[in-house]
N, C-alpha and C positions, 0 to 999 in steps of 0.2 A: 190586613192581618199582618202582625209583626213576624219577622223572620226569626225562628228559633236559632240560637247561637250554640253551636257545639263547642264546649269549652276546650276540649283537647286539641282543637285546631289552633289554639292560641298558646299552647304550651311549648316552651323551648325544649327540643329533644335533649335529654341528659347526655353528658359526655360519657363515652364508653370507658370502662375501667382499664382496658388494655387498648391503647391507641399508639400509633406511630407518631412521635413528635414531628411537626413540620414547621420549624421556625421560619424558614424562608418564605412560606406562604402566609403565615401569620403576619409577618412584617409587611407583606404586600397588602394584606387586608387593613392593617393599621394605617398604611399610607393612603388608602382609599378614603379615610375619614376626612381628608382635606378636600375631597370633591363632593359632587352631588350623588353619584351613583356608582356602586360596585356591582359588576356583573360577573357571576360565576356560571359559565356556560360550557357544558361538556356532555358527552353521551352518558347513558346509564352506567352506573357502576364505577364512576371516577371519584367517589367520596366527597361530593359537593356538600351534602347536608352534614356529614360528619365533620368536615373541615370548619364549616361556619359555626356549628354548635360548640366545637372545641375553642374557637376564637371567642365566641360570646361568653363561654364559661370563664375565660381569662379576663374578660372585660368587666363582668359583673359577678358578685359572689353568690347571688341567689337566682338560680335558673328557673324556678317554677312559681307562678306562671310567667313572671316577668322579673327582670333583674332590677333591683333597687339597692342603692348603696353609694359608696363614694365614687364608683366608676361611672362609665357611660351606661345609660339605661337603654334597655332593648325591648322592643315589641316584636312578636313573632306571629306570622300567619302561614300555616300550611295549606296550600291551595289544592283543589281538586276540580274535576271537570264541571261540577255543578256551579262552581263559582264563575263560569262564563256568563252567567246572567248578571248584568250590570248592577241591578238592585241588590242582589245577594252579595256580590263582590264588595260593594260600597258598605254594606251593613257589616260585613266581617272586617273590613278595613277599619271602620270606626271602633268596632269591638276590640280590635287589637290595640288601638291607641288608648282605649279606656283602661287597659291593664296598667298603663303608666299614669294616665291623667283622668281621674274619676270625673264624669260629667261632660268631658269633651265630646263634641258632636252630638249632644242630646237632641238639638233641633234637627239635625240631619236625620237621625234615627226616627224622629217623629214624622218628618216629611216622607221618609221611605215607607212608613206604616200607613200612609193615607191611601185611599182607594185609587187615586191617580197620581203617583209620585211625579214630581217635577223632573226636568232633564238633569242628567248627572253633573254637567259642568257647573251650574249654579250651586249645587249642593257641595261640590268640591271647593268652590270659591269660599263658601261659608266655613268649611272645615279648615282650609288653609289659613283663613284669617284668624281662627281660634288658635291654631298652632303658633302663628306669628305673634299672638298676644301673650304667649307664655313668658313669664318674667325673664329679664335679661340675665339674671344671675344663674339661671339654669344652664348647665353645661351642654345640654343637647341630648338627643336620643337617636337610636337606630331602629328603622323598621325593616324587618327581614321578610321577604316574600319568597317562600320555598315552593318548588315544583311549579314554577310559572308556566312551564310548557303544557300543563294540563288546560290552560286557558285557550279557548278557541273562539274569540269574540273581538271583533273590531272595535265595538264601543268601549270595551274594557281597556283595550290597548290605547285608545284615544284618551280615555280618562286618566290612565297612568302617565301618558305623555304630557297631558296638561299638568298633572301633579308635579312631574319632574321639572318642567319648564318654569313653574312658579313655586318651586320648593323653598320653604322658609329656611333661614340659615341655621335654625336649631335642629334641623332634620337631616338624616342621612338615610338613603335607600339602598338596600342590598337585595339583589335578586339572584336566586339560584334556579337554574333551568337547564333542560336538555337541548333546547333550541333557542336561537336568538329571538327576543320579543320584537314586535313590529313597532319599534321606537326609532326616533331619529339618532341612531347610535353614532353615525358618522359625524354629525354635528357636535354631539357631546364629546366625542373623541378628539375632534379638531380643537375644541375649546379647552381641552385638558380637564374636563369635568367628570371623567369616567375612568375607573380602574377596572381592568379586565383580567380574569383568570380563565384559561381555557384548558383543553385536554392536554396540550403540550406542557402546561404548567403543573397540572394536577397529577399526571402520571408519576408513579413511584420512580425515584432514582434507584440505581443499583443498591446503594447503601440503605435506602428506605425499604426496598424489597427484602433485603436480608434481614432487617429488623422485624419486618412484618411476618415473614415466613418462620423465622427461628424463635423469636421471642413471643410475638402475639399468638401465632398459630401453633407454637410448641413443636416445631419440626427441628431436625438437626441436619440440614442440608449443607453440602459442601459449597464453597465459593463458585466452583464450576457449574454445579446444578442450579444455583441461584441465578447466575448470569444467563444460563440457557433458558430458564423459565422466564426471566425478566425480558429477554429478547423475544421469546415466543409470544408473550402477552403484550409486549410493547408498553409495559408499566401499567396496564389496565388493572385497577385495584380489584374489581370484581373477578376478573379472570384469574388473578393470583389467589384470591380467596377460594374460588371454586376448585382450582388446582390443588390448593393446600388441603381442602376437605377431602378430595379424592385420594390424596396421597397418604392420609392417615391410615396406618396399618399396612402400607405398601412396603415391601422389602426392597425391590429393585426400583428405586426412585428415578435413577438415570434413564431407564427404559421407558418409564411412565412419561417423563418430561419430553422425551424424544417423540413419543406418540401423541402427546397432548395437542389436540386441534380443536377447531370450532365444532367438530362433529361429536366431541365428547358429550355424553348425555347431559351432564350438569350444565355445560356451556350452552349446548343446543337449546335446552329447556329455557334457560335464562334469556338468551338472545331472541328466541322465538316469541316468548311471552312479553318481554320488556321492549323489544325493538321492532322486529319484523312484523309481528302481529298487530302492531299499532298503526301500520301504514295502510294507505289506500291500495286498491287492487292494481292501479296503474303504476304506483311507486314500487310495489312488490315485484311486478313484472320487470320493471327497469332494473331493479337490484339483481334479480336472478339472471336475466339475460346478459347483463354486462359483467357478471362475476367471472366470466371466462377471460377477462382482460387483466393483465398485470398492471397496466396504467390506463387511465380513462381521460378522454377529453370529449367535448361536446360532439364534434363531427364524427368521431370514431363510434361513440355510442349510437348516434343516429344511423350509421351504417350497419351496426350489429342488429339493431332492433328493426330495421327495414322501414317501417312506417310508424314511428312513435307518436303517441297522443300529444306529447309536448316536446319541444326541442331538447336535445341532450344537454346543452349548456344550461338552459333554464333549470332542468331537473338537478343537475350537479350543484348548481348554486343553491337550490332548495335543500338538497341533502346536506350541504355544508352548513347552512343556517340551522338546519334541524339537528346538527351534530350526530348524523347517522353513520358514525364510524368511518368517515371519509377523511383521508389525509391529503392535504394539498402538497404538491411536489414542486411548485414554483410560486414566486411572488405575484405573478400575473393571474393566478387562479385559473390556469388553463388545463394543467395536468393534475390528476388526482390518483389515489389508489385506495383500496379498502383496507381497513385494519385487518391484520393477518387472520385473527380468529373469526372475525365477521365474514371475511372472504371465504374461509373454510366452510362456514355454515351455509353461505349462499350457494356454493358449488355443490354441497351435499344435497341441498333442497332442489337445485336445478336438475340433478340427476334423477330426482324422484318425480319431477313435474314435466320433463321433456324426454322424448325418445332420443336414442343415440344419433339418429339421422338428423333430428332437429338441432341438436347441439353441434353436430359437425357442420351444418349449414351456417350456424352463427360463426364458427371458426373461419369458414371460407370467406364470409363477408368481412370479418376482421382482417384476414390475410390480404384480401383485395384492397381494402382501404390503406393498409400499411404499404403495400406495393405501390399503389398510386401516389403515395406521399414519400416515396424514396427511402423507406425503412425496411430494407431487405431482410435483416435478421428476424425482426418481429413477424414479417410476412411469412417467412420460412417456418417459424415456430408454430404459427396457427395452421399452416398447411399440414404440418406433421400431426398436430392435435386432431385435425379433421381426417387423418389417415389418407390424405390425397397424395399418393406417391408421385404421380406425374407432375403435379403442381410443385411439390417440394423439390423434386429433381430440377425442374426448370428454374426455380428460384435459386437453388444452390449453384447452378451453372451461369446464372445471369450476371454475375459480377457485382451485385448490390450488397453482398454480405461482407463485412469487414474482417477478412481472414487474419489480420494482424492482431486481432483480439482473441485471447484464449477462450473466452466464453462462446464466441461464434464457432470456433473450430470444435470445441467440446460438444456444442449443440448438434452439429452435423454428425460427429462421430457417434454420439448417443443414438441418433435416429438410425444411422446405418447399422449399428449393432443390434437394433431392435427388429430389423427386417428379417424375415425368413430367407433361407438360402434360395428358395425357389424365386423369390422376388429379385434377388441379386443376380441369379443366373439369367433371368429374363431380361435384365438390363445390365450388361457387362460394365457399362460406365460406372455403375454404383460400386462394383468391386474395385475398379481403379480408384474411384474417389475415396473409398474406405482406406486404401493404401496411401494415397497422397496426403489425405488429411491427417492420418496417423503420423506421417513424416513431418508435416507442418507442426504438429504438437510435440515433436521430439520423441515419438514412439517408433521403435523399429521392430519390436517383437510381432511376428505374424505377418509382416508386410509382404515378404516374398510369397507366402502361402496365398495371400489375397491376389497378388499379381498372377500367380499361376492359375488361380480360379478364374480370373478375368480372361486369360488366354484360352482356357478350356471352354468357357462360355462363348467366346468369339468363334472358336473353331467349330463348335456345335452349330452356331448360327450360320456360318459361311458354307459348311458342307463342301469343302474343297473348292469353292468358287473364289475368284479374285476379289480381294477386298476393295470396297469403294473408297472414295477419299475420306469419308467420315471414319470408316473402320481403320484406315491407314493412320489417321490422326490419333485414334485411340491406341494403336500400337506404339506410336511415338510417345504418348503419355506414359505408357508402361515402361518404355526405355528410360524416360526421364526419372521415373520413380526408382528404377534400378541404379541409375547413376547417382542419385542422392543417397541411396542406401549404401553404395560402395564408398561414398565420401565418409560416412560414419565408421567404415571399417578400414580406412586408409589404404584403399586399393586403387591407385591412380590410373593404372592401365584399364581396369574395368570401368572406372568413371569416364575416361576419355572415349572408350569404345561405345558405351551406352549413350553418352551425350551426342556423339556424332550420328549414331543410329536414330536418335530422337529427331535431330535436325533434318534428317533425310525423310522421315515419315510425317512429321507434323505439318499441318496446313500452314501456309504463309500468314494467315490471319490469327493463328492461335498464339498470341503474344505471351500469354501467361506461361505456357510451357516452353516456348522458344526462349523465354528468359531463363527458365530453370536449366535448360540445356546449356546455354552459354555460361551461366553461373557455375554449373558443375564443371564445365570445361576449364574455366578459370581456376577452380580449385585443383583440378588434376595437374595443370601446368605448375601451380604453386608447389604441390607435393613433389613434383619432378625437378624443382629448382629453376624453372624457366619463368622468372618473374616478369620479364618483358611480355611474353606471350600471355601470361596471366592478366597483366594490365590491359592488353588489347581485348581479351575476352570479356573481362568485367566491364570495360567501357561499352562494349556492344550490349551486354546484359542491362546496364544502367539505362542506356538509350531506349531499349525495349520496355523496361519497367516504367519509364516516364511516359512513353507513348500509350501504354496500356492503362496508365493511371492506377496501377495496383499498388496499394500501400505496402503489402507484405513483400512483394518483389523489390520495391524500392528500398525497404529496410535491409533486405539481404544484400543487395548490390552495394548500397552505400556503406554498410558495415565492412564488406570485403574490400572496397576501395580504401577505406580508412586503414585497414591492415597493411595494404601495399604502401600507402604513404608512410606509415610508421616504420616499415622495414627499410624505407628509403631515407630514414632519419628526418622526415618532414613532420616533426612532432606537433608544431602549431597547426598545420593543415589537418593532420590526422585527428587531433583533438576536436577541431571544429566539425569534422566529418562524423566522428563518433557522437558528439552532442546532437547533431542533426538526427542521427538514428534514434536516440532516446526521445527526442521531441516527437518524431513520427510514431514511435511505439506507444506513446501515451502513458497514462497513469498506471495501467496494468499491463506491462509489457510481457510478451511471451518469451520462451527460451531463446528465440532467435536474437534477442537483444543482449544476450550474454556476452557475445564477442565485443560489442561496443563498450559495455561496462568494464570488461577486463582490459580492453585497450586503454581506456581512460585511467584505469588503475595503474597500468605500466607507465603511462606518460606522466601522471602526477607523481609517481614514485621517482621517475627520472628527474623531475623538477624539484625533488626534495620536499614535496608537499605530502608527507606521510599520512596525515589524517585523511585527506581526500582520497589518497590511494587506498587506505583501509576501507573507507566507505564504499567506493566503487567495487573493490574486490569482494566485499561481503555481498553486495548486490549481485555481482556476477555469479557467485557461488549459489545463491538462492535460485537464480534463474537456471543455472546449469543443472540443478537438482530436479528441475521440471522435466528434463529429458529422461528417457529410459535409462536404467542403470547400465545398460549395455553400451551407452554412449559415454565417452571418457571426458567430457568437457569439465566435469567437476574436479578432476585430477589437476588440470591446468590451474584452476583457481586456487586449489589448496596449496600447490607448490608455490604460487606467488605469495600467498599469505604467510607461508613459512619463511620465505626470503625477506618479507617485510618484518617479521618478528626478529630475524637475524639483524636487520638494519637497525632495529630499536635496541639491540643489545641483549635480547632474550635468546641466548644460545640454546639453553635447555629446552625452552618451548619450541623453538624451530626444529630441533632434533626430534622431539616427540611427535610433532605434526607430520614431519616427513616420514617417520617410521610408520605412522598410521596410514598415510597416503600410499606408501610403498606396499603395505599389506593389502590395501584395497585394490591397487593396480594388479597385483599378482593374483588375487582372488578372482578378479574380473577378466584376467588374461589380457590386460592392457599393456602388452609387451612394448609397444611403440612409445609409451610414456615413461618407461623405466630410465632411459638416458637423461631425460629432463629432470627426473627426480634425483638421479645420481649426481648431476651437475650441482644441484642445490645442496645435496648431502655432502659433497666434497668441500663446499664452502664452510659448512658447519664443522667438519672434521679438521680443517685447517685452523679454524678459530679455536678449536679445542686442543690443537697441537698434536693430533694423531696423524702424522704425515704418512706413515706406512699404510694405514687404512685408506687415506685419501688417494694415495698413489695406486693402490690395488683397484679402487673403485673406478677411477678415470681410465685406467688401462682396460678394464673389463668392458666398458661401454664406449671406448674409442671417442673420447671427448677432448679434441685438441686444445681448445682454450683452457679448459680445466687442467689438462695435462701440463700446459705451460705454467699455469699458476702453481702447481705442485712442484715443478722443477725449481721455480723461483724460491719457494718456501724451503727447499732442500739446499739452497745456495748454488744450484747448478744453472747459472745464467746461460752458459754456452748451449746446453740442451734446449733451454727455453727459446733462445734465439734461433736455433736450428729448426725448431718447429714453427715459430711465429712468422719469420720472414717469408717463407714460401706460402704460408697460409694467407698472409696479408695480400700477397701478389695474386693468389688464386681468387680471393674474394673480390679484389679490384677488377680482375678480368671478367668475373661473373656479373659484376654490377651489384653485388650484395653489400650495400653501404653500411648496414648495421654491423655485420660480422667483420667487415674491414676495419671499422672504427674500434671495435673491441680488441682486435688483434694489434692495432697500432698502440693503444694505451698500454697493453701488457708488454709489447716490444720495447717501448720507451723505458719502462721499469727494468727490463732485462738488460738494456744497454747501460743503464746506470750501475747495475750490479756488476756488469762486465767492465766497469770503469771507462766506458765510452760516453762520457757525459755530454760532449758536444753533439754527438750523433743523437743522443737521447733528447736533448733540448730541441734539436731540429725536427725530430719526429713528433715530439710533443706539440710543437708549434703547428705542424700540419694537422694533428688530431684536434687541437683546439679550434682551428679554422673551420674544420668540418663539423664540429660539435656545437659551436656557438650559435648558428642560426636556429637549431632545434632547442637550445637552452638546456643541454645535458648538464647534469650536476652529479647525480649518484654514480654515473659511469666512472667518474674520477674519485669521488669521495669514498666509494666502497673499496678502493685499493689502499686506503689507510695512509699511515704516516709517510711511507716512501714517496707516494704521489704528492702529498702536501709539500714535502721538501723540494721535490722536482719542480712543482708549479711555482714555489717561492723563488727558486733559482731562476726560472724562466722570467719571472716578473722583474727580478733584479737586473737580469741581462738586458731586457728590452728597455728598461728605465735608464740603464747606463748607456746603451747605444743611442737612444733618442735624445739624451741630454735634456729631459724635461718635456719634450714634445709628446703629443698624444699618440697612442697606438691603438688600433682597432681591437686588439685582444687584451689590452691592459684592464679595462673594466670587467671583462669576462673572467680574467685571472683573479681579480679581487673578489668577485662574486663566488668563485669556487673556493678560494681560501677562507672566506667567511663561513662557508658551509661545513668545513672540517671541524672536528672536535679539537680545540686547541689544547696542547699539553698543559696540564695544570701547573700553575706557578705556586711556589711555596710562599707563605706569608712572609712579609718583610722581617718580622721579628725572628723567624726561623733562619732566614737567609743571613741576617747579621750574626746570629748565634753560630751558624755553620762556618762563616768566614773567620770568626774569631777563634775557633777551636780547630780548624783544619789548615794544613800548610797550603793546600791548593783545593779550591772548591770543585765539586762534581759538575760536569757539563750537563746540559739538558738531556742529551741522549743517555748519559751514564745514570742520571736519576730515573729515567724510564726503565732502564734495564734493572736497576736496583729494586724498583717496585715489583717487577716481574719475578725477581729472585725471591722476594718475600712471599710471593704467591705460590712458590714451589715449582715454578716452571723450570724445565731442564734447559740447557744451552740450546739444544736443537729446537725446542718449543719456542724459546725466546726468538730465535732466528726466524722461525715461521711467522710468528706474530708480527715482527718488525721488518720482515723481508730482508734479513741480513744473513750473510754467509756464516757458517759455524765458526770459522777462524776469526771473523770480525767480532762475534759475540765473545769469544774467549779473550781477545785482545782488550775489549772493554772491561771484562771481568778483572783482568790483571791490573788495569789502571785504577779501577774502583778499590780493589784490595790495597793497592799502594797508597792511595789517598786517604783511606780510612785506617791504614796501618794495621791490617788484620791479615790472617792467613787462610781463612775458610769462609764459606757462605754463612754458617751459623754465627761466626764472629762479626761478619759484615752486617748482618741483620741487627744484632745486638748493639753494635757501635752506632748504626744509623738511627736506631731508636733513642739511644743515649743522646745523640746530637739533635734530636728533633727533626730528622729528615723524613720520617715516615708518619 
């Protein structure tokens, strides 16, 4: 009996009136015409049929029932489960071809109608021969098999494999399916005979999502809402459409998008009907039980299921082939995750099918597997999900959790915050850990309250008995936390007291907290100015951190060591140390990496690499803002960025930044940061010529280096020398190499202003010898033209003394001079004009002063800008007036413009 043919299965679906253009995918489909097979394989709702019908409509002008015209001709067959019968499948295959070629396969159809049809392969051979006999002038045709996933028949798979392997050159096959067919795909792929489009290709891009939601679905969503929804759905077209349908008439779309999950009734109904309900009972069990996992691999799934009917790896491979919303996470196909919305659905269904105790047991199994495989943070998270406090505490203390990652610290803090007070009181260690983890995350608010709660819980447990070694160790940890808290408040005495108490109480083997105590002690010494003692303490801390193999401790100790190297003018070593910190901190550093970023910013600034300095400073500011607002680290970064703006010539920008930073410091009561802000503000005021305000500021905050610079701007070199000479001696005795070098540089300028040039050159030579190993540049360049002239004189001096022989500082002097902004030379035409019309040309210095006169600066402001005494400026003015033959500033400006000097 002949198989009746349902004609609508052969119709090409009409293109939709409103569709998102997808030219990149159309191009991929066009490229597939050069091979045998184009496979479009993706889960339900990814627009496979829509895409192919849109492509076909562009290829042929007449879509119903088959395209005929000047373009490529297309036959279409929409499959269903009944087509798993090989006879029925072949009958429909021939019928589809007959929409293009009347009479083709007539013998095959007759054979299929016989009481005992022959095997499929001979019939296919006949059909392929008929196709191959199509005239050579025919340009070819495409056969589209849609919904091939509905076929569950090995004979049909074998028949189609035979067809592909012997496919005539006139024919191209396109298959759209939710799961990969059982074909030799690897062989076709290796031969370059197959084009593939998968879920990653079909998902909407952000631009396509915007086009779909706003134009096709008629919504008016903001870019932020579209981005959030695209991220939530991962570009899944059906998910976007279901969300869009749900949003029609919604006023608060942002709240809807935030709450849109796989348990939304539209999504739930679609996924249950189209995906989950189509699977066998064993696959459904696998999906539900493993939905508790953020990531899946075969052995982990085996552990969670306990005794699975099939191996986890085999099931995952099946799910991937079946396109069951499984996303591979590596190229080895070892780790996977579920699509977000599908995972939401599975977890919602899991809660309906299992008891809380059964779900908790699955989490414990996952936790055990992660622990056995050295993945402490994941093991901890599943212990928390199982509400197993004892296990979570043990994992937290076990050293397997990477505490230098913010995500790890935040996970622990979130768990501790979720516990009731009774649970914390029963385990005082949890109170302590809540405090220490908060400090690790840069949070100080409430830390002291937690420490006091820990002490109260310990006292209640002891009942006046002597503490055992473990309790004494916990008391030591509390002291460590208080020492760290005192560091954030710049209380060196309290830091030292609590750190020493910690070292007294801590067990010898508690390396983690013995490190913290030594690190805190080093900070206390540094606050107190004892850099040598700070170096010894941090060396001990670094040794402990290396022995404990604690990454977080190593980051803190290494960063502190870099700061000491920087203070000792060892800029090269310090930079290497800071870079090591950032390498250890990884791609998502915590706030503790702020010091290393800021250190690199300072060093690159000193090396005159202002772009790199800017980059590191911005990163340091971002990290500093991860701290509690009661911690002042962001102030330091902002002050540096303001000084960087000043170095780039943005005086107004620097002033505005410092004003904002000062306001923040005063609002937050960061009194200890005000002198640092004032030092930077004094530089701005000097650049602006406001000497009185600068003098008042540096006197108020007792800033000797800044005070000396103000004296020089006033032309009072004697007062500057009276301040700088003893300061340099004091810094030398303390071993503070950075401050000693700064004092030397300014003192050299003061000696020049005092007309003690020989002494100035001698002191400059000492300063250059100290600065050259570290590669200091901005230390000298920031002092402006007076320093440039002094270094030029120094270079001429050593060149003259050596009679052409090499000198160790000659190259360094050249490097420094090259870094200065050279005084602008006048064009040759103007110089010639000037010489021809003036009795005596202006010197370079007189030209500089003339430019400042035209800018409206007073004599005192000009002196501050050029580091010249007031009388010296007045003398230059007289010579300028004489040479220009004028009597006033106004006349001088007019005459200079007339001569083309400006």
